[in-house]
C-alpha positions in Angstrom: 3.0 -12.6 -6.6 0.1 -10.5 -7.6 0.2 -6.5 -8.3 0.3 -5.4 -4.7 2.9 -7.8 -3.8 5.5 -6.8 -6.3 4.5 -3.5 -5.6 5.2 -3.5 -2.2 8.2 -5.7 -3.0 9.7 -3.4 -5.3 9.2 -0.5 -3.6 11.1 -1.5 -0.3 13.7 -3.3 -2.5 14.5 -0.4 -5.4 13.4 2.7 -3.7 13.8 2.8 0.0 10.2 2.9 0.7 9.0 1.2 4.2 6.0 -1.1 4.3 4.5 -2.4 7.3 1.1 -3.3 9.2 -1.1 -1.0 11.3 -0.7 -2.1 15.0 -3.5 -0.1 16.4 -6.9 1.6 14.9 -6.2 4.8 12.8 -8.8 7.3 12.3 -10.0 9.0 8.8 -6.8 10.6 9.0 -3.9 8.3 10.6 -2.3 5.4 10.7 -0.3 4.3 13.8 2.0 1.5 13.2 4.6 1.0 16.2 7.5 0.3 14.6 7.9 3.5 12.9 8.9 4.6 16.3 12.4 4.4 15.3 12.1 7.5 13.1 12.3 11.1 13.9 9.1 13.4 13.9 8.6 14.6 10.7 10.3 11.9 9.2 7.7 10.9 6.7 6.1 14.2 5.9 5.8 14.6 1.9 5.8 10.8 1.4 3.0 9.0 -0.4 0.7 6.9 1.9 -0.9 4.1 0.3 -3.0 1.5 2.0 -3.0 -1.7 0.6 -6.0 -2.7 2.8 -8.2 -2.6 5.0 -10.9 -0.2 5.1 -8.9 2.6 3.0 -7.5 -0.2 0.7 -6.7 1.1 -2.8 -6.4 4.9 -1.0 -2.9 6.7 -2.1 -2.3 9.9 0.0 -0.1 12.1 1.2 1.7 12.3 4.4 1.0 15.5 6.4 2.6 14.8 9.7 3.9 12.0 11.6 4.8 11.4 15.5 8.0 9.3 16.0 7.5 8.4 19.4 3.8 6.9 18.8 4.3 5.6 15.4 1.1 7.8 14.3 1.2 8.9 10.3 -1.4 11.6 9.1 -2.6 12.1 6.1 -6.0 14.1 4.9 -9.6 13.2 5.2 -10.3 10.0 3.8 -13.9 9.6 3.3 -14.1 5.7 2.8 -13.9 5.4 6.6 -10.2 4.6 9.4 -7.6 2.6 8.3 -8.0 0.6 11.6 -5.6 -2.3 13.4 -4.1 -5.1 10.9 -4.3 -2.8 7.6 -0.8 -3.4 5.6 0.7 0.2 4.1 3.9 1.8 1.9 5.3 4.4 2.8 7.4 6.3 -0.4 9.3 9.2 -1.2 6.2 10.9 -3.3 5.9 9.4 -6.9 7.1 6.1 -6.4 3.9 4.6 -5.6 2.4 5.8 -8.8 5.2 5.6 -10.8 6.0 1.9 -9.8 1.8 1.3 -9.9 1.5 2.2 -13.9 5.3 0.7 -14.5 3.9 -2.7 -13.1 0.4 -2.3 -15.0 2.1 -2.0 -18.0 4.7 -5.0 -17.6 1.7 -7.5 -16.7 -0.3 -6.3 -19.7 2.7 -6.3 -21.8 3.9 -9.9 -20.4 0.3 -11.1 -21.1 -0.5 -9.6 -24.3 2.7 -11.9 -25.1 1.4 -15.0 -23.8 3.9 -15.1 -21.2 1.4 -15.3 -18.4 -1.5 -17.3 -18.1 -4.5 -15.8 -18.2 -7.2 -16.5 -15.3 -10.7 -16.2 -15.5 -12.0 -16.2 -12.0 -15.5 -16.0 -13.3 -15.2 -20.0 -14.3 -16.4 -22.2 -11.3 -16.5 -25.9 -12.0 -19.2 -28.1 -9.8 -18.0 -31.9 -9.7 -21.3 -32.5 -7.5 -23.1 -36.0 -8.9 
């Protein structure tokens, strides 16, 4: 499990967050997931929107509008592009994502310093050609 997966799991399991994958292409200001249609209009206003993958991967912003019937989450314009279809995201109450990212980063670092996690140098490439 990597840090992003741990963040997703922790946010959903312990902080009441909603995580999913977009089902339609969004814009620079929206993400669309029809699975969110079960929530009422405006339910996620003020919540954090964390985009895990796609063109906007790593963006943490806030929800400014939510349309329940279409599962459309609106957030401030992102210069990097549109959310696209198939992008993974987390919706969590304001401050939760940043708090969990910080806790996980510190815990990961402490485990490495205590040599409880293996260090993987992804720059090393072994060539077995003869």
